C-alpha atoms as one frame of an Amber mdcrd trajectory, in Angstrom:
protein
 136.146 176.570  95.799 139.109 175.431  97.868 140.761 178.138 100.255 144.360
 179.784  98.747 146.066 177.138 101.849 144.963 174.768 100.879 146.085 174.879
  97.710 149.324 176.132  98.986 149.735 173.183 100.873 149.784 170.097  97.770
 152.726 171.658  96.701 155.204 171.154  99.726 157.519 168.189 100.364 158.618
 167.848 104.095 162.082 167.463 104.250 162.268 163.351 104.716 160.914 162.936
 101.518 162.882 166.290 100.675 166.219 164.989 101.952 165.708 161.966 100.127
 164.476 163.441  96.788 167.496 164.940  97.014 169.057 162.106  97.600 168.412
 160.050  94.662 168.899 162.772  92.439 172.388 162.865  93.478 172.591 159.428
  92.773 170.835 158.740  89.600 173.449 161.898  88.164 176.409 160.049  89.515
 175.676 157.173  88.167 174.961 159.268  84.536 178.223 160.622  85.006 180.076
 157.305  85.786 178.144 155.618  82.534 179.353 158.191  80.642 182.543 158.681
  81.393 183.965 155.352  82.152 183.643 153.848  77.733 186.540 157.068  77.819
 188.518 156.398  80.838 189.267 152.334  80.135 190.626 152.649  76.948 192.801
 154.915  78.645 193.624 152.721  81.709 194.563 150.253  79.423 196.492 151.827
  76.767 198.699 153.167  79.048 199.116 149.748  81.414 200.560 148.349  78.149
 202.664 151.117  77.530 204.143 150.758  80.802 204.169 147.080  80.659 206.341
 147.637  76.939 208.782 149.709  78.461 209.536 147.146  81.207 209.949 144.980
  78.676 212.310 147.313  76.304 214.680 148.426  79.290 214.826 144.829  80.584
 215.764 142.833  77.858 219.648 142.147  76.431 221.532 143.851  74.495 222.348
 141.950  70.655 225.846 144.277  70.992 228.296 142.727  73.108 229.327 145.141
  75.780 226.897 147.083  75.192 225.446 148.771  79.184 221.416 149.459  78.513
 219.979 152.067  80.799
């Protein structure tokens, strides 16, 4: 039978390996978050850019009514 001290040492993760594991876990979680959020936010970004471009085009279009001033 193994001493209790030996069994407990098998579950020990040193500070170097523990920090590396935490860093890798955080990187994986960040990648998963971006993979889930990206496809949702990108179409919203495109829609906002399209609306801004459309608004600028409408504001700069000459008026068809003579003497009318567009602001």
